[in-house]
Residue, then its C-alpha position, 0 to 999 in steps of 0.5 A: m759311452t760309460r754304459y758301453i764300457i761297463r758292458r764290454l768289461l762285463i763281457s770280458i770277464p767270461i772271456f778272461f775265465l775261458v782263456t785262462a781255463v783253456v791255457y791252464g788245461l793245455y799246460a797241464l796236458s803238456p808232456g813231461d813231468p814238472i817235478i823233474n824240473i823242480i828237484g832236478y833229474d839226478s835227484y828225481m832218479r835217486m829219490p824213492a817213489e814215496q818221496v817223489q809222490l810226497i813232493r807231487h802232493q806238496y805242489g798239488f800235482d796229484q789233484p785233478v786239473a779242474a781242482r788245481y785251476v780253481r785253486w789257482l784262480g781263487k788265489a789269482l783273484r786275491g793277487d796271489l800268483g804263488y811262487p815260481y818253482k825255482g827262486s825266492k821271489t813271488v811271481v807277482d814280484n817277478l812280473k813287477e820287474r819284467i812288465p816295465p821293460t816290456l811296455l817300454l819296448m812295445g811302446t817304442s816299437l808302436i810309436l816307431a811303426m806309426i812314424i814309419g808305416i802310416p806316412m809310407g801308406i799315405y805316400m803310396a796311396m797319393k803316388q799310386y802306381s808310381l816308381g815310389d809306390y812300387i819301391l815302398t810296396i817291395v819294402a813293406f812286403a820285405q818288412l812283413s816277410f823277413p823273420s825277426f830273428f834273421i833281422g836281429l842277427a843281421m843288425i847285431y852283425f853290422f851295428a855291433l860287430k862291424l861298426d861297434v856303435l850299438p850294444t847287443y844285449g840288456m837294457l843298460t851298460i853294466g857298471a855305468p850310471f843310468s842315462v837316457l842316452d844309454r837306455a836309448r842305445h840299448l833300445i834301438m835295435p830291439a825296438t826297430i826289429l819289433g816295429l818293422f813288421s808292424a810298420g809294413m803291415w800298417a803301410r799296406y792297410a793305410r794305402s788300401s784305406m786311403l785309396e778307398v776314401m779317395r774314390s768317395d764322392y765327398v772327396t770329389v766334391a771337396r776337390a771341385k770346390g777348389l780346396r787345397p790338396s793338402a786340406v783335402t788329404i788331411r781333412h777329408i781323406f786321411r781323417n776318414a781313412l783312420l777308422p780301419l787303422v784304429t782297428i789295426i793298431a788295437l789288434d797289433i798289441p797281441n802281435l807286439l806282445g808275441g814278437a817281444v818273446i823272440t826279440e827279447q830273447i835275441f837281445q836278452w832284454p829283461g822283459m816278460g818275453m825272456m821270462t816266458i822262454r825261461a819258464t817254458n823251458t823249465r815248465d814253470y807253470p805259476t810263472l807262465m800263468g802269471v804271464l798269461l794273466v797279464s797278457a790277457i788283460m793287456i789284449l782285452a784292454s787294447n780291444l776296448i781302447g780300440d772301440v772307444l777310439y772309434a767314437v773319437v775318430d768318427p763322430r758318427i759312431r755312438y755307443d749307447 
């Protein structure tokens, strides 16, 4: 197992470099001049061309893209992601503030999706072609189909405007002391929206995986031995159906990370998603590359954890 993990980490290194190089190149080729966002449009129009060129040289925009990427990568490997184009804090300091809220939102959504989606899939498989199966299938497809911003606005309308029971923005009440209950109230709506999509997807995969395992010969033998239905379901069906679900859980981390961008913007949740939107609007490339760096590490780590969990769930799998 240790050798496998080391080998996967070594494979992840060139993948990481390739991803950062491609995205850095796409940022550099995107239309628009970041100098305008740095000094402002009015100042850009009033400044002499020589002064604008001096500012461009100061930020390194007059250098080739490859040279700028190598310089950024060298600093990033030393833990220096530079400064955003506007603001006094470094990109690393901003990320330290934004990563915990995003992890809290993603973790809560992940747990919520597991609690809702997996039991839904199990029930749908055990009651195949029943009325409950049809109803939950419609519910699962609805969770996958409705856009997150639509559900977010609907929840804000009912729970905040009509019922006035949940807050609409932020992760704490301004002026109030910290409390777990207050944090939970702010977390309910964004975590629910982010988790509903994953729950619908997991329900569909859990149903398909359970049905496939239920038709296996060893399940038939277990039932013929007279084992209790609950024991057959838990020990023989669900345990062997977990392997595809582990894959879905590992691959769902990028979906949660991408969904957090929209959800955080809707509810003004102070995480990496909202910071990404603002950095994109202002063409703040140092901040965008910092977010990319953290996102790439999270995705590569989730894939590695998924592979390791294979061996935990299925003893037949061995990594040499």
